[in-house]
C-alpha positions in Angstrom: 116.8 77.1 108.5 115.2 78.6 111.6 116.9 81.9 110.8 115.3 81.8 107.3 111.9 81.3 108.6 112.3 84.1 111.2 113.5 86.5 108.5 110.6 85.7 106.2 108.0 85.7 109.0 107.2 89.4 108.8 105.5 90.7 105.6 107.6 94.0 105.5 110.8 91.9 105.3 109.3 89.7 102.6 108.2 92.7 100.6 111.6 94.3 100.9 113.1 91.1 99.4 110.6 90.8 96.7 111.2 94.4 95.6 115.1 94.3 95.9 115.5 91.0 94.0 113.9 92.6 90.9 116.0 95.8 91.1 119.4 96.1 89.6 120.3 99.3 91.4 120.3 100.2 95.1 117.1 101.9 96.4 116.3 104.4 99.1 114.3 103.8 102.2 111.6 106.2 101.0 111.1 104.2 97.9 110.9 101.0 99.8 108.5 102.6 102.3 106.1 103.7 99.5 106.2 100.4 97.9 105.5 98.5 101.0 102.8 100.8 102.0 101.2 100.2 98.7 101.4 96.4 99.0 100.3 96.4 102.6 97.5 99.1 102.1 94.8 99.6 99.7 96.8 99.2 96.5 97.0 103.0 95.8 100.5 103.9 95.0 101.7 107.3 96.2 104.9 109.1 95.9 107.9 108.2 98.0 108.1 110.2 101.2 104.4 111.0 101.2 103.1 109.8 104.5 104.8 106.5 104.9 106.4 107.4 108.2 105.3 104.3 110.2 106.5 101.9 107.5 109.7 103.9 107.1 110.4 103.8 110.8 109.7 100.1 111.1 112.1 99.5 108.2 114.8 101.7 109.5 114.8 100.4 113.1 113.7 96.8 112.8 113.5 95.1 109.4 116.4 96.4 107.4 118.9 96.0 110.3 117.7 92.4 110.8 118.1 91.6 107.1 121.5 93.3 107.1 122.7 91.4 110.2 121.8 88.2 108.3 123.8 89.3 105.3 120.8 89.5 102.9 120.9 93.3 102.3 123.4 96.0 102.4 122.0 98.9 104.4 124.0 102.0 105.2 123.4 104.5 107.9 122.0 107.0 105.3 119.4 104.5 104.0 119.9 105.8 100.5 121.6 102.7 99.2 119.8 99.5 100.2 120.5 96.6 98.0 120.0 92.8 97.9 122.9 90.6 98.4 122.6 87.4 96.3 122.2 84.3 98.4 121.1 80.8 97.5 119.7 79.9 100.9 116.5 82.0 100.4 115.6 81.3 96.8 113.2 78.5 97.2 111.6 79.9 100.3 111.3 83.4 98.9 109.6 82.0 95.7 107.1 80.0 97.8 106.2 83.0 100.0 105.8 85.2 97.1 103.3 82.8 95.7 101.5 82.5 98.9 101.5 86.3 99.3 100.0 86.6 95.8 103.0 88.6 94.6 103.4 88.5 91.0 106.7 89.8 89.7 106.2 91.9 86.5 108.8 91.9 83.8 111.0 95.0 84.0 112.3 96.7 80.8 115.9 96.4 80.0 
């Protein structure tokens, strides 16, 4: 349980998990960086790869490796295929942190 709290302690890791749990396909680090910069910033969404270097660096060198080491995400060296690995141990905690963070999952079209 301590590992779970540690993994969810940083907002970037939570934001990664919120985003990946709603995606059916793998995503690239540039997409994640843009989304996280949007959630963490002023809410203005900008195109992937447009000035999110600090977020991307933090994801690449700290947050994604930590989530990958815990078996929560698959994260390759090229960072073009980041995907969520289903795990029951985070469900209730992730739902609660999403509520506390004010994250509202929108329905995606099928």
